[in-house]
N, C-alpha and C positions, 0 to 999 in steps of 0.2 A: 332507444338510447344507443348511441354509437360507441363502439369500443375505442378506448384511448390508444393512440398510436405510441409505440415504444420508441423513445429517442435515445441515442447514445451520444456521449460527448467525448471529445478528446481531452484526456486528463494529463496533469503534470507529473503523475507518478506511473510507474510501470512495475511489472513483476520483476523481482531481482534488485530493485532499488533499495538503498539504505536510506531510511527516513527517520526523522525525529518527530515526536508527537508534541504539538504546540499548545494543546488545550485538552482538558478533561482529566480523568482519574490517572491516566498514564503520562501526564505532562512531563516533558524533559527526558523521557526514555527513548532509546533508539533501537531499531530492529530492521530486519530485511523483509520485504514484502513477498508473501507466498502466493497470493492471488488477488485479482482486482475484478470487481463487478462494475462495469462501465454504466449499466442501466441505473443501478442504485447509487452510483458514485461512492462506493465503499471499497476498502482494501483490508485484507487480513495480514497482520504483521506477526512474524515468528516470535512466540514467547510473550506477547503483550495482549492485554484486554482479555484475560482468561475468565471463563465462566464455567460453572458447574452444571452438568446436565445429567439427568437420571437415565439409565440404560436398562431396558428390560433384558432378562436372561435370554441368551441365544446360544447357538452352537459354538461360536467363537468366543463368547463371553458367558459361560454357564452360570456364573455367580450373579451377574447383573451389577447393580450398584450405581455409583456416581463416577463420572469422568470429567476432567477439565479439558476444555477446548478453547481455541482462540476465536473470539467474536470479531466481526468486522468493525472498522472505524471509518467515519466519513473522511473523504480525502481533503476536505477543507481544514481538517485538524492535523494535517501532515505537511511537512516540508522536507524536500530532498536535502541530504547531507552533501556538502561540497567535498569532493574527494581530496582536494589539496589542503584544506584547512580543518576539516572535520566538524564544521559548524553548519547550521541551517542556511540555505540560500534559495532565493527564487530562481526559477529556470526559464530559459527562453530557447527558441529554435533559430538556427541559421543554416544557410546552404553551404556545403563544403565544395571542394574543387570539382567533384563529380556531379554536383547538382542534387545531392541527397541531403535531407534535413538532418542536422545533428543537434542534440540538446547540449546546452552549456549553462554553467552557473553564472548568474548576473554579477555577483560580487567580484569573482576573480577571472572569469572568462574560460575556466578549464572545462573541457568536454566531459560529459557524464555518460558513462557506459553502464548499462544494466547487466549484471551477471545473472544469467538464468540458471 
């Protein structure tokens, strides 16, 4: 049996983007992306999709117990927020004067810059 080759896809979201969740339990909420997994096509958003996990006692956490952490959300459930309007917008890429690809909002045409 052959091992399946891992493929990565170019995604419409990046680390540092402000996004809005368009479906699921967190629908309608906005947040900033803290990390992106391109192989699984998932992103972790700051303060959203919190899950409780049990933690064994350790040196840094001698009590143990439960912690809340952010779980990843599939990127198909996210849309980038247009910086000029504050609403969700599809994005596209175009070349600037220097020949470098820039992302822009389809609705208004404003450039989208990710703040890392």
